[in-house]
N, C-alpha and C positions, 0 to 999 in steps of 0.2 A: 221521776225518772219518764224517759219519753215513750214516745208509743213503739218506737223501734225497738227499743228497751224491754220494753214488754212482750212484743212478739218474738225476741231472742230469746228471751228467759222462758216463755211457754214453748218454744220448740226443742229449747235444750232440755228442760225438764220432761217434755214428752219421749225424746229419745232415749233419756237415761230410763224412765219408766218403762219404756218398751223394751228394751234391751235386757233390764232385771226380770221382767216379768216371763220372757223367752228363756233365760237362763235358769228360774226356777222351776218353770214347765217342763224343760229339757232333764233337770235331775229328778223332778218328779215322776215322769215317764220312766228312767231309768230304774229308779226304785221298785216302782210298779212291776215293770217286766221281771225283776230280778224275783222279788217275792212271789209271784204268779209261777214262775220257773222252779222255784224250792217246794212251793204247795204242789205242784203237779207231781214231781218226783217224790214226793211223801207219800202222797195219795198212790201212786203207782206201789212204793213200796208196802204199802199197808194192804192193798189190795191183793198182790201177789201173797204175802204172808199168811193172809186168811186162807186163799186158795188150797197154798201148801197145807194148810193146818186140816184142810178139810178132806183132802184126798189122801191123808196119812192113815194106813188103816189099824186097828187096834188101839185107837185113842177115846177115851169117853168124853161126851159133850161138856161135861164140868172141867175135864183136863183142859180143853181147847180154850174153854172160856176164860179160864183163870191165866192161861197164857195170852189171850187176847188183851184182856185187862191190864194185864203187866206190861204190855206192848205200848197202849194207850196211856197207861200212869205214868211212864218215863220221857214219853213224847217229849217234845221242845214246843209243840203248837197247841194252841189251848183246845181241849178235847173234852166233851160231856159225853157219856153214854146215857140213851133215853130209850125208857119203856114208857111209850104214851108220854104226856107231859111230865112224868115222875124222872129225875134226874137218879139214877141208878151208881154212876160212878163220875166223879170230875178230877183232872189232874191239878196240878199245882198252880200251872199258867190259868186254867180256866177259874181256879177260886179266887186268883188274884184280880180278875176282872167282874166276877159276879159279886163276890162278898170280900171279906177282910181274909188276908191269907191263912188265919189261923183256924177260918172256920171250914167248916164240911158242906159240900152241896148233896150228899146222898141222901135221899128220901124229899128233897125239897122240891117244890113244883117251878117249872121252866115258865109256866103261865105269870108267876107271881112279879117276874122279872120284866116282862115283856108289855106292850102296848097292845089294846085289844085285836089292831090291824093286824101286828106281827104275831101275834097267838092264833090267829083264823089262819096264818099262812103256814104254821107249823100244823094244825090240826088236818089243813086239807093235806099236807105232805103225808103224815101219819097215814092217812086213808087210803090215799093213792099207792103208796107203798112202793114207791121208784126205788132204782137201786141208786141214785145219783143223784141230787138236784143241788143247783146253786140257790143260794139263799142270803138275804140280805135283813137284817133286822137291828135295834135299838135295845140296847139292855140298860134298865134303870137302875145301876148299881151303885155301891158305897161310894164311888167317887164323883157321881153323878151318869149323867147319859153317855154311853158309849157305843160309836156305831159298830157295827160289828159285819163282816161277809165272811161266807165260807161254804162248807159243803155240808149235806144231811144225806150220810151213806146209810143203806139198810143191809143188816147182816142176815142172811138165813140162818148162820150158824147160831146166832145169839138170839135170834127173832126179838131183836132190838135196834135203834137207831144209834149209828156214831156221828155226833155234830164236831166236825174238825172247822175251826173259824181262825179269824185274827181280828184284831182292833184295828179299825181304819179310821179312828176319830183324829189323830195327827194328820191324816190325809185331808180329811175332810175339811179342816180346821185351815189347811194352808190352801186348798181351792177355794174357801169362802174368803181369804185372805187376799187371794191373787183377783178374785171377782172384786170386791169392795174397792183394792188399790185401783184397779182398772175403769170402776164408776165412778172412783174420786177423780181421777183425773180428767174425765169429761167434765164434772164439775168444776174443778179447777180452772181447766181452759175456759169453760165458759165465762167465770167471774173475772177473769185476767183479761177477756176480750172485753167484756160488757163496762169494766171499770173505767173506760175512756170517756163514757157518756155522762157520766154522774158530776154533775157540776152545781146542783141546789139538790134542797132538801126533797122535794118532789120528785127528782130523779132518783135521789138515793134509796128512797122508800119503795120506786118500782126495782130498782137494782136489789134490794133484800128481799123484796116478795119473790122474785126470780131465784134467787139463792136458796130463800127456805123450801119452794118447789123441788129446786134441784137435790137439797139433801134428804127429803122426805123420800124420793123416788131412789136416791143413793142406798142409802142403808133401810131401804123397805120399812118403815116405820109409820107411824100414825099422827105426830104432830112435830112442829118445828116453828119456832117464833123467834125473833129479834126484837129487842125493845132498846131505844136509844135516847137519852135526853140531850138534846142538840139546840143551843141557844134558847136554852130554858123552854124549849119546844119537844115535845114526846112525838118520837118516829117510831112505829109500830109495824111489824110486817111478819104475816102468820102463813103456814099452810097447815090445814085448810084455812081459805079466806073466812074471818068472820066480821059479819055486817054491823052486828049490835056494839056501838063502842063502849058499852059497860063490861061486855064479855071480851073485849081486846086486852087489857092490860091493866089490873087493877093496882094503882099506884102504890099501894099499902106493901104488896107483895113485890112490886118493882124496887122500892128502897129497902126493903128486907134483904132482898138477894145482893142488890149493891153492897149494901154493909157487909154480908159474907164474903162478897168475891174481893174485896180490898184488903182482906187478910187472909185470904186461899186461895189457891191456883184454879180451883173448881169446886163445886157443890152439886153431890148427886144425892137424890132422893128416891124412895119405892115404898110401896105400902108396909105399914108396918115398921118404917125409919124414915120419920120427919121431924124437922127442928121446929116446927110450929103448924098452928092449925091452919094458916094460910096456905101452906104446902098442900095439906091434906085437901082442903077445898078446891085446888088446884088440880090436884089429881081427878078428884071426882067429877069436877067441871068439865074435863077434857077426856075422861075415861081411860086414864094410864095407870100402868102399874109401876113405871121408872121413869124416872128423867135426869137428865145432866146438865147444869148450869155453868157455863163458861165465860169467862168475862171478855169484855172487847176493850183493850187498853186504847189509851192514846197519852204518850208520855206517862207520867206518874200518877194520872187519871184513870179513873174507870167509869166512863159515862155510860155504858150500856152492858148487855150480855146477850148469849145466842144460848136458847133452851131446845134442848131436843128431847122429845119423849117416846115412848112406847107402851104398848099394852101389856107388854111381858116384863117380867122383872132381871131380866140376864145382866150379864157383864157388858160395860160400854169401854173395856180397856182398849180394844181393837179397833175402835173409833176415835177415841179422845185425841191420839195425836195428829190425825187427820184435821180431826175438828178445828184443832187449834190453827192449822193453817188457814182456814176459813177465816175465823176471826181474825187473823194477822192483813188479810185481805179486806175484811169490812173495815179495820180500822184505817186502813191507807185508804180506803174511798171516804171514811169520815175525815181524814184529813184533807183529803182533795178540796172535798166541799167546802170545807173552812178555808182553804186557800182561796177558792173561788170567789168567797164570799166577802173575804178582804180585799182581794183584787174590785170587784165592782164597787164596793163602800170606796177605795182610794180613787177609782174613775170618777165616782160621782162628786166627791169632794173637790178633785182636780178640776172638774168641769164646772162645778161651781165656783169655785175661785177666779176660773177664766171669764165666766158671765159677769161676776160682780166687776172685775178689772176693767172690762171691755163691754160696757152696756151697749145695749141694742142700736143700732145704725152705725157702731163705730166698727171698723175693721182691725182685726187682730195682725200684729204683726208676723210676718212669716219667719220663721229662724228654726234651724236646724237642733233636734236634741241632741244632748251630751252623748258622745260614744258609749259612757259608762251607764246613763240610764236606759238607752236601747238595750244594750247587755244584758241590764236586770229584767228590762220588762219582756224579753224574748224568755229568759229564763222561769219568770213567772206564768207565762202562759201555755208552759208543757205541764 
């Protein structure tokens, strides 16, 4: 592919990604505005009912409390009544977030579901006893970590706090995905621009070092390296850089992972789930909690791999598809290097043949190259 072709492909991809991101942001903003409006209307209705109950004469506190509990229990918004850190009541929507739907929240401690930082935020709110505050927190629920945002309302009638909130985990994930794709676009653009400079193994190594550095920054992780066997030579690039050759790439684990990737499209490891002691040693040496290894294909062969590691043991699903695009670019750079090597060998052989045919001192006849050969030479030099 020519230089102009790469630039057109890069520009087209950038425009498409930009339009897609703008569209997703617009839809997300509309959803946020709608949900905020619904929550504000609901809070206004709840406060109005509280005031109405308080001002109605001849009604006991227990009767008012029962009516308020009934309203909160049947609301469509996750709601929890708190007396300090103890949960007095939680409706069905709240139970689905905190625990399994068949369990109950009554009597459980809110702090058991929160981090130490979020628990301190609630303690401060209970101490200040403000009428209503906005609060954002993360629940360690039966479904994993759930990001939540809502209002903590103090009721003087109940002398208790009412927590009305919503699960914003999906919105946070979408925002993270948009940030991930935006950063990936920058990485991809840099790789497509730099690939034109790759003509030999030394330049290929520099190209790979730039890519590994971009990936670490893009995914906000701790480790990335590329290992390739080219012309019986080991090409290794990593970020962070390692000066000790023995720490760079153990040939045993290189051969082990290459054998795995010949039969599987990727290889995933994490603490407690490895297939060899070599992988345990790799995680320990690099202080990682998990890693994903993807093949770098070249035709039917797999001459190398891309390894990305993190100190955490989370999922790599969101980054897997994007990383495959990076391995495709590395494969293209590898093919380009091999093609330039073949051209240089052919030029050397052709020059040697001419030198043997016309020894020093004899002039070579000037003749034009055939049009077909000139055409092929132009194609090879691209």
